[in-house]
N, C-alpha and C positions, 0 to 999 in steps of 0.2 A: 720705392724711392730709397736711394742710398746716397751717402756722401763719403768723401775721403777727407779726413780732418787731421791737422797737425796738432797733437797734444803733447806738450813738454818735449818737443824734439823728435817725437815718433809719429808715424802716420798710421791711422786706423781707418778701416772701412766700417762705417756705422749705419745702422738701420733703425727705424723707429721701434721702440720697446726692446731694443737689444741691450745686452749687458756686456761690458768690457772691463778689463783690469788695466789701469794706467798707473804710471809712477805717482807717488804720493802727492796729493794736491793739498793746498792750504785752505780747505773748506771743511766745515763740520758736517757730521752725518745728518742727512735730511735736507741739507741746503741745496739750492739749485745753482748750477754753474753754467757759464756760457762760453762756447769756443767759437772764435771768429776767424780762425785761420783755416777756412774751408778751401781745399784745393780743387775739388771736383764735386759736382752735383748731378745726379741722374734722376730725372722725373718723367715717368711714363715714356721711356725710350729717348727722351731729349737729354743730351749730355752737355753740361756747361763746364768748360775747363778754364781755370783761372790763370792769370799771368802776373804774379804767382798765386794770388788768391781770387776767389770769385767775389765780385762786388756785391754787398748787401746780403750775403749768405752768412748764416750762423746756425750753430747747433746748440740746443739747450739740453742739459742733462741733470739728473738728480744723484747726489752722492748717497750710495747705499751703505758702504762700510769701508773701514780702513783695516787692511790685513797685511800679513807678511807672506812671502812666497816660500817655496821649498828651500831647504838649506843646501848651499853649494859648498863642497869641500875643495880647498886648494891645497895640494900636497906638493912640496918641493923637496928634492933629494939630489945630492951629489954622490955618485957611487965611489966607494972605497975611501971616503973622507969622513964618514961618521956624521955627516950633516943631513938632517931631515927636519922639516918644519911643516906643520899642518895649521891651516887657517880655515875658518868657516865664515859664511856670509849669508844673510837672509835679506832679500830686497823688500822694501816697503811698497805696498800697492794700495790703490784706492779703487773700489768697484763702483762704477757709475752705470746708470740706466738712462738711455737716450729717450728724451721726452718728445722733442720736436726737431725737425729739420726745416729751416726757412731758407729759401733761395730759389 
């Protein structure tokens, strides 16, 4: 059984007991969160596609940790002008473990 869920504007394919990294959520570590924007549910070969979401379907997950991703370097330069600028960015992520898929 798997589902496709919209979490913070991104779509993820999730399965029970699977772990995924999503953009930072406003939940403490160890809390349980619920996602109700389920776009598709597959259960034993039967597929339910939502228009746009599947009615009555939801995914519950447990927040495992808040982490940061790898550093991304942004380097800008204009040739022959002496202009160069470097900037770095680390995205904040939340690791969640899928506990149940209802639908």
